[in-house]
C-alpha positions as CSV (number, residue, x, y, z in Angstrom):
1,M,-16.9,-2.5,41.2
2,V,-18.0,0.8,39.7
3,L,-19.7,0.4,36.3
4,K,-19.3,3.1,33.8
5,D,-21.7,3.7,30.9
6,K,-20.3,3.0,27.4
7,I,-22.6,3.6,24.5
8,L,-22.3,0.7,22.1
9,I,-25.6,1.1,20.4
10,R,-27.3,4.5,20.3
11,L,-31.0,4.4,20.8
12,N,-33.4,7.3,20.7
13,A,-37.2,6.8,20.9
14,T,-37.9,10.3,19.5
15,R,-36.3,9.1,16.3
16,N,-38.0,5.7,16.4
17,V,-34.7,4.0,17.2
18,N,-35.9,1.8,20.1
19,S,-33.9,-1.3,19.6
20,F,-31.1,-2.9,17.5
21,H,-33.9,-4.1,15.2
22,D,-34.5,-0.4,14.2
23,I,-30.8,-0.1,13.3
24,D,-30.2,-3.4,11.4
25,P,-33.3,-5.7,11.2
26,V,-31.4,-8.5,9.4
27,H,-28.8,-9.0,12.0
28,A,-31.1,-8.2,14.9
29,A,-33.0,-11.4,14.1
30,I,-29.8,-13.3,15.3
31,G,-29.7,-11.4,18.5
32,C,-26.7,-10.0,20.4
33,A,-25.8,-13.4,21.9
34,G,-26.1,-15.0,18.5
35,C,-22.9,-13.3,17.4
36,H,-21.2,-12.2,20.6
37,G,-22.0,-15.1,22.8
38,G,-22.8,-14.4,26.4
39,N,-26.3,-14.9,27.8
40,S,-29.5,-13.3,26.5
41,N,-31.8,-14.2,29.3
42,V,-30.6,-13.9,32.8
43,D,-32.3,-13.9,36.1
44,A,-30.5,-11.9,38.8
45,A,-31.2,-10.0,42.0
46,D,-29.6,-6.8,40.9
47,D,-28.4,-5.0,37.8
48,T,-24.7,-5.5,38.5
49,T,-25.1,-9.3,38.8
50,A,-27.3,-9.4,35.7
51,F,-24.6,-7.4,33.8
52,R,-21.9,-9.9,34.7
53,M,-24.0,-12.9,33.9
54,A,-25.1,-11.5,30.5
55,H,-21.5,-10.8,29.5
56,D,-20.0,-14.0,30.8
57,G,-18.2,-15.6,27.8
58,M,-18.9,-12.7,25.5
59,L,-16.6,-12.1,22.5
60,R,-15.8,-8.5,21.8
61,D,-15.1,-9.2,18.1
62,P,-16.8,-12.5,17.1
63,S,-15.7,-12.2,13.5
64,A,-12.1,-12.8,14.8
65,I,-13.2,-16.4,15.2
66,G,-15.2,-17.3,12.1
67,E,-17.0,-20.4,13.4
68,N,-18.4,-18.3,16.4
69,G,-19.1,-15.2,14.3
70,C,-19.7,-14.4,10.7
71,S,-19.7,-18.0,9.4
72,G,-21.8,-19.4,12.3
73,G,-25.2,-20.7,11.4
74,S,-24.2,-20.9,7.8
75,C,-24.4,-17.1,7.5
76,H,-21.3,-16.1,5.5
77,Q,-19.3,-19.4,5.4
78,G,-18.1,-19.0,1.9
79,I,-16.8,-15.5,2.4
80,V,-15.2,-16.4,5.7
81,D,-13.4,-19.4,4.1
82,L,-12.0,-17.2,1.3
83,N,-10.9,-14.5,3.7
84,A,-9.1,-17.0,5.9
85,T,-6.5,-17.4,3.2
86,S,-6.6,-14.0,1.6
87,I,-3.6,-11.6,1.4
88,H,-5.5,-9.1,3.4
89,S,-5.6,-11.5,6.4
90,N,-2.2,-13.2,5.9
91,L,0.2,-10.7,4.3
92,W,1.6,-13.3,2.0
93,G,3.9,-10.8,0.3
94,E,5.4,-9.5,3.5
95,K,5.9,-13.1,4.8
96,S,7.7,-14.1,1.6
97,H,10.1,-11.1,1.8
98,V,10.8,-11.7,5.5
99,A,11.6,-15.3,4.7
100,R,13.8,-14.6,1.7
101,R,15.8,-11.9,3.4
102,N,16.5,-14.3,6.3
103,G,17.7,-17.1,4.0
104,Y,14.5,-19.2,3.9
105,E,12.4,-20.3,0.9
106,T,9.1,-20.0,2.8
107,F,7.8,-18.3,5.9
108,E,6.9,-21.6,7.4
109,E,10.6,-22.5,7.4
110,C,11.5,-19.5,9.5
111,P,12.3,-20.2,13.2
112,A,9.7,-19.6,15.8
113,E,11.3,-16.3,16.9
114,I,10.8,-14.8,13.5
115,Q,7.2,-16.1,13.1
116,D,6.2,-15.0,16.5
117,G,7.8,-11.6,16.0
118,F,6.0,-11.2,12.7
119,T,2.6,-12.1,14.3
120,K,3.2,-9.5,17.0
121,D,4.7,-6.6,15.1
122,C,3.5,-7.0,11.5
123,A,0.3,-9.0,11.4
124,S,-1.3,-7.1,14.2
125,C,-2.4,-4.3,11.9
126,H,-4.6,-6.5,9.8
127,T,-8.3,-6.8,10.3
128,T,-11.3,-9.0,10.9
129,C,-14.7,-8.9,9.1
130,G,-16.1,-6.7,11.8
131,Q,-13.3,-4.2,11.5
132,C,-14.2,-3.5,7.9
133,H,-18.0,-3.8,7.9
134,I,-19.0,-2.5,11.4
135,S,-16.1,-0.6,13.0
136,R,-12.9,1.1,12.1
137,P,-9.9,-1.3,12.2
138,N,-8.2,-1.5,15.6
139,A,-4.9,-0.3,14.0
140,A,-6.7,2.9,12.9
141,G,-8.1,3.6,16.4
142,G,-11.3,1.4,16.4
143,G,-14.8,2.7,17.1
144,F,-18.0,2.3,15.1
145,L,-18.0,3.6,11.6
146,E,-21.2,5.5,12.4
147,Q,-21.9,7.1,15.8
148,R,-25.2,8.8,14.7
149,V,-28.4,7.6,16.3
150,G,-29.8,4.8,14.2
151,Y,-26.5,3.9,12.6
152,S,-24.0,2.7,15.3
153,H,-23.4,-1.1,15.0
154,K,-25.0,-1.0,11.6
155,F,-23.5,-3.5,9.2
156,I,-22.1,-1.8,6.1
157,K,-21.7,-4.0,3.0
158,T,-19.3,-1.7,1.2
159,P,-16.5,-0.5,3.7
160,D,-16.1,3.2,4.1
161,E,-13.2,4.6,2.2
162,A,-12.0,7.2,4.7
163,N,-12.6,5.1,7.8
164,V,-11.5,1.7,6.5
165,C,-9.5,1.7,3.2
166,T,-7.3,4.8,3.7
167,A,-7.4,4.5,7.5
168,C,-5.2,1.3,7.1
169,H,-3.6,2.2,3.8
170,G,-2.7,5.7,4.9
171,S,0.9,6.5,4.3
172,R,1.1,4.7,0.9
173,V,-2.4,5.4,-0.4
174,G,-4.4,7.8,1.7
175,D,-1.8,10.5,1.7
176,D,-1.4,10.3,-2.0
177,W,-5.1,10.0,-2.8
178,N,-6.1,13.0,-0.7
179,A,-2.9,15.0,-1.0
180,N,-2.2,15.2,2.7
181,Q,-0.3,18.5,2.9
182,E,1.6,17.5,6.1
183,R,3.1,14.5,4.3
184,V,3.2,15.5,0.6
185,P,3.2,19.3,0.6
186,G,2.4,20.8,-2.8
187,N,0.6,17.7,-4.1
188,V,-3.0,17.8,-5.3
189,P,-5.5,15.0,-4.9
190,D,-5.5,12.2,-7.5
191,V,-7.4,13.2,-10.6
192,H,-9.7,10.2,-10.1
193,N,-10.5,11.4,-6.6
194,D,-11.4,14.8,-8.0
195,Y,-13.8,13.2,-10.5
196,G,-15.6,11.4,-7.6
197,Y,-14.2,7.9,-8.0
198,S,-13.8,5.7,-4.9
199,C,-11.4,2.8,-4.2
200,F,-14.1,0.3,-5.4
201,D,-14.5,1.9,-8.8
202,C,-11.1,0.6,-9.7
203,H,-10.5,-2.2,-7.2
204,T,-13.1,-4.7,-8.4
205,E,-11.0,-7.7,-7.4
206,N,-12.4,-10.0,-4.7
207,L,-11.0,-8.3,-1.6
208,H,-12.0,-11.4,0.4
209,G,-9.5,-13.4,-1.7
210,D,-9.8,-16.3,-4.2
211,G,-9.1,-19.2,-2.0
212,A,-6.1,-21.4,-0.9
213,S,-4.1,-20.4,-4.0
214,D,-3.6,-17.0,-2.5
215,A,-1.0,-18.5,-0.2
216,E,1.3,-18.7,-3.3
217,Y,1.5,-14.9,-3.6
218,T,4.9,-13.4,-3.0
219,S,3.7,-9.8,-3.7
220,R,0.4,-7.9,-3.5
221,Y,0.8,-7.1,-7.2
222,E,0.1,-10.8,-7.9
223,V,-3.5,-10.6,-6.7
224,T,-5.9,-11.7,-9.4
225,D,-7.7,-9.0,-11.4
226,L,-5.9,-6.0,-9.9
227,P,-6.8,-2.8,-11.8
228,Q,-4.5,-1.5,-14.6
229,C,-4.5,1.9,-16.2
230,V,-5.2,0.3,-19.6
231,D,-8.5,-1.1,-18.3
232,C,-9.9,2.4,-19.0
233,H,-7.1,4.2,-21.0
234,Q,-6.2,1.7,-23.8
235,I,-7.6,4.2,-26.3
236,D,-5.1,6.8,-25.2
237,H,-2.1,5.1,-26.8
238,D,-2.2,7.3,-29.9
239,D,-3.0,10.5,-28.1
240,N,0.5,12.0,-28.5
241,A,4.0,11.2,-29.6
242,Y,5.1,10.5,-26.0
243,H,2.5,7.8,-25.5
244,Q,3.5,6.2,-28.8
245,A,7.1,6.2,-27.9
246,H,6.8,5.0,-24.3
247,W,3.6,3.0,-24.0
248,P,4.4,0.1,-21.6
249,N,3.9,-3.0,-23.7
250,A,7.2,-5.0,-23.2
251,D,8.1,-4.3,-26.8
252,I,11.3,-2.2,-27.1
253,S,11.0,-2.1,-30.9
254,D,8.5,0.8,-30.7
255,G,10.3,2.8,-28.0
256,V,11.5,2.5,-24.4
257,D,8.7,1.2,-22.1
258,L,7.8,3.5,-19.2
259,S,5.3,2.7,-16.5
260,C,2.3,5.1,-16.5
261,Y,3.4,6.2,-13.0
262,A,6.8,7.3,-14.3
263,C,5.1,10.2,-16.1
264,H,1.8,10.8,-14.3
265,S,2.7,10.5,-10.6
266,Q,3.5,13.3,-8.1
267,Q,5.9,12.9,-5.2
268,Y,5.0,10.2,-2.7
269,N,6.0,9.0,0.8
270,N,9.2,7.0,1.3
271,C,10.5,5.5,4.5
272,N,13.8,4.6,6.1
273,T,14.9,2.2,8.9
274,C,11.8,0.6,10.4
275,H,12.8,-1.5,13.3
276,A,10.1,-4.0,14.2
277,G,8.7,-3.4,17.6
278,T,10.4,-0.1,18.3
279,W,9.8,2.1,15.2
280,K,7.2,4.3,16.9
281,S,9.7,5.5,19.5
282,E,12.3,6.0,16.8
283,Y,10.3,8.5,14.7
284,E,10.8,12.2,15.0
285,S,8.7,14.6,12.9
286,D,11.8,16.4,11.7
287,N,13.3,13.1,10.5
288,S,16.1,13.3,13.1
289,G,15.3,9.8,14.4
290,E,16.2,6.5,12.9
291,Y,12.7,5.9,11.4
292,R,12.1,8.5,8.7
293,V,9.2,9.4,6.4
294,Y,9.7,11.8,3.5
295,P,8.2,12.8,0.1
296,Q,10.2,12.1,-3.0
297,F,9.9,10.9,-6.6
298,K,12.5,8.7,-8.2
299,L,12.7,6.7,-11.4
300,G,14.7,3.5,-11.6
301,K,15.2,0.5,-13.8
302,N,12.7,-2.4,-13.5
303,P,14.6,-5.6,-12.6
304,Y,11.7,-7.7,-13.8
305,Y,11.2,-6.1,-17.2
306,M,10.0,-8.7,-19.7
307,Q,10.1,-11.4,-17.1
308,A,7.3,-13.9,-18.0
309,G,4.6,-14.0,-15.3
310,H,5.7,-11.0,-13.3
311,P,2.9,-8.6,-12.6
312,H,4.6,-5.4,-13.9
313,A,7.0,-6.8,-16.6
314,N,5.8,-4.4,-19.3
315,S,7.8,-1.4,-18.1
316,D,11.6,-1.0,-18.4
317,W,11.6,2.3,-16.4
318,V,9.4,2.6,-13.3
319,A,8.6,4.9,-10.3
320,V,10.4,3.4,-7.3
321,R,9.7,3.9,-3.6
322,H,12.2,3.4,-0.8
323,I,10.8,0.9,1.7
324,P,12.0,1.1,5.4
325,V,13.5,-2.4,5.8
326,S,17.1,-2.2,7.0
327,P,19.7,-5.0,7.6
328,D,18.9,-4.9,11.4
329,A,15.1,-4.4,11.0
330,F,14.3,-7.5,13.0
331,R,16.9,-7.2,15.7
332,A,14.0,-7.3,18.3
333,W,13.3,-10.9,17.0
334,G,16.9,-12.0,17.7
335,V,18.1,-11.3,14.1
336,D,21.0,-8.9,14.4
337,I,21.7,-8.7,10.6
338,M,19.6,-10.5,8.0
339,P,21.9,-12.9,6.2
340,D,20.2,-12.4,2.7
341,Y,19.2,-8.8,3.1
342,D,20.3,-7.8,-0.4
343,V,18.4,-10.6,-2.2
344,I,15.5,-8.2,-2.8
345,E,15.7,-4.5,-3.8
346,T,14.8,-1.8,-1.2
347,W,13.8,0.7,-3.9
348,K,10.7,-1.1,-5.2
349,F,8.2,-0.6,-8.0
350,A,5.7,2.0,-6.9
351,S,2.1,2.6,-8.0
352,P,1.3,6.0,-6.3
353,H,-2.4,6.9,-6.0
354,N,-1.8,10.5,-6.9
355,I,-2.2,10.5,-10.7
356,Q,-2.4,13.7,-12.7
357,R,-2.4,14.4,-16.4
358,W,0.0,17.2,-16.0
359,T,3.1,16.7,-13.8
360,A,6.6,18.1,-13.7
361,R,7.5,15.6,-16.5
362,T,4.6,15.9,-18.8
363,L,4.0,19.6,-18.8
364,V,6.8,20.7,-21.0
365,N,5.1,24.0,-21.9
366,E,2.8,25.7,-19.3
367,A,0.5,26.8,-22.0
368,W,-0.4,23.2,-22.8
369,A,-2.5,22.8,-19.6
370,E,-5.1,25.3,-21.0
371,S,-5.0,24.1,-24.6
372,N,-6.6,21.3,-26.5
373,D,-3.4,21.0,-28.6
374,Q,-0.2,19.6,-27.1
375,P,2.4,19.6,-29.8
376,Y,4.7,16.9,-28.5
377,T,7.6,16.3,-30.8
378,A,10.7,14.2,-30.8
379,N,12.7,17.4,-29.9
380,N,10.6,18.7,-27.0
381,C,8.8,15.8,-25.3
382,N,12.0,14.8,-23.4
383,D,12.8,18.3,-22.0
384,N,11.6,17.5,-18.5
385,C,12.7,13.9,-18.1
386,H,15.7,12.9,-20.3
387,M,19.3,13.2,-19.1
388,H,20.0,15.0,-22.4
389,G,18.3,15.7,-25.7
390,N,18.6,14.1,-29.1
391,V,21.3,16.5,-30.2
392,G,24.2,14.8,-28.3
393,A,24.5,17.1,-25.4
394,L,25.9,15.0,-22.6
395,L,25.4,17.4,-19.7
396,P,22.8,15.8,-17.3
397,R,19.7,17.9,-17.0
398,Q,17.3,15.9,-14.9
399,L,19.6,13.8,-12.8
400,D,17.5,14.4,-9.6
401,L,14.7,12.3,-11.1
402,Y,16.7,9.2,-11.2
403,L,18.0,6.7,-8.6
404,I,21.8,6.7,-8.6
405,N,24.2,5.1,-6.1
406,E,25.1,8.5,-4.6
407,N,21.4,8.8,-3.5
408,M,22.0,5.9,-1.2
409,E,25.3,7.1,0.2
410,S,23.5,10.3,1.3
411,D,19.8,10.3,0.8
412,I,17.4,13.3,0.9
413,T,17.3,13.2,4.7
414,G,21.1,12.9,5.0
415,D,20.9,9.2,5.9
416,D,23.7,6.9,4.9
417,L,22.1,3.9,3.1
418,S,25.2,2.8,1.3
419,D,24.8,-0.8,2.6
420,E,21.7,-1.0,0.3
421,I,23.6,-0.5,-2.9
422,P,24.1,-4.2,-3.6
423,A,20.4,-4.9,-3.2
424,N,19.5,-2.2,-5.8
425,I,22.2,-2.9,-8.4
426,K,19.4,-3.7,-11.0
427,V,17.3,-0.7,-10.0
428,S,19.9,2.1,-9.7
429,L,21.3,3.6,-12.8
430,G,24.8,3.4,-11.3
431,R,27.2,6.2,-10.4
432,A,27.2,9.8,-11.8
433,D,30.8,10.5,-10.8
434,L,32.2,8.1,-13.4
435,G,33.1,8.7,-17.0
436,Y,31.0,7.6,-20.0
437,W,33.2,4.5,-20.5
438,D,33.7,3.6,-16.9
439,V,32.1,0.4,-15.7
440,G,29.3,1.3,-13.3
441,S,28.6,4.7,-14.9
442,Y,24.9,5.7,-15.0
443,C,25.3,6.2,-18.8
444,F,25.1,2.4,-19.1
445,A,21.5,2.5,-18.0
446,C,20.5,3.8,-21.4
447,H,23.5,3.2,-23.7
448,E,24.9,-0.1,-24.8
449,H,28.7,0.6,-24.9
450,E,30.8,-1.1,-27.5
451,D,34.0,-2.9,-26.4
């Protein structure tokens, strides 16, 4: 057997890095075998034999098995126990949706074929302790977070944003946050990014989870203590007429409630037709394949508006993102067509991480961006977002902003998604090719028609 060198811990005597102790003295006290197993002290006739004996029984990622790794020796038992039931490790929201679309109340009721397929194709992208605090997640390519001498294999208490957070949450968060021009051309980075904020300035919830109750989550938005815009911006309610009319407070008496993202987001990634197990081979950069990724911004109705206990029940109108689930998404698992595919919408509430004060909806007058005075009035604040003004003109002005049924019959990539219309009946405004009084007309989304 020919052994090839692979640098796992970079040592350099000229920089006083002579052992693991010089890199991480706390964990060095445990020793390599204390975490990874194997044998620390071996007696062999040659280096090759010694190498094999030392690595016998070694675990590449001991944190994947808590009792042999991070919780061993009473090190981090409490954190490991929390993480074992966390949404980060279990994808409770995705499991719930997979179950419901396939006609089951819980994921545990799903047949073995679905559970095994989920473990292989969906759960594989989620991480262990070590893949956040020592290395990049395997799904993001792996490798130590730091390759500099004196830093490799260093335990990092706060995970690195670029190599961990947005390495996993790339398409939905990283592309927005950093304005990836290949995916969202023309966007600019989130204003909070520009001001030097990191993920952890807003996300102060316990990312290791809160315990066994996490298993009750049916959506990531149910996680305890998720950040909300009003945590910092409550005082902005009275800033202008637009805020006063549309502040999301589940109180229609003071105006129609819009989510903050409805006004302050830029375009964001949407996806079509992800087939579990085969999606990578079905993607073409020009969106000619079955799996498609494209930037778009859409407003839709919130089917959970004023629904007690729902995490975003305060907003009647919300930014919506198309998710890539299709009726035959799990055909590789033996599910030709999901029996209850349309029980959950496919244009879902979106919380894009690309916030700007001035967007195509809020910047009614270009001069406002350079002024301290923005004279919003009832006659001008709707110019860039309403279908028509307050003067009774019925010609649609901003129809492209809104999700209508025609968007699903032929979407922005030319894809026919008409089989999704029933799933989105409470999100889509309806049809634009019908008259004002016709049932199903998009006019009904705003106007209550008299009999």
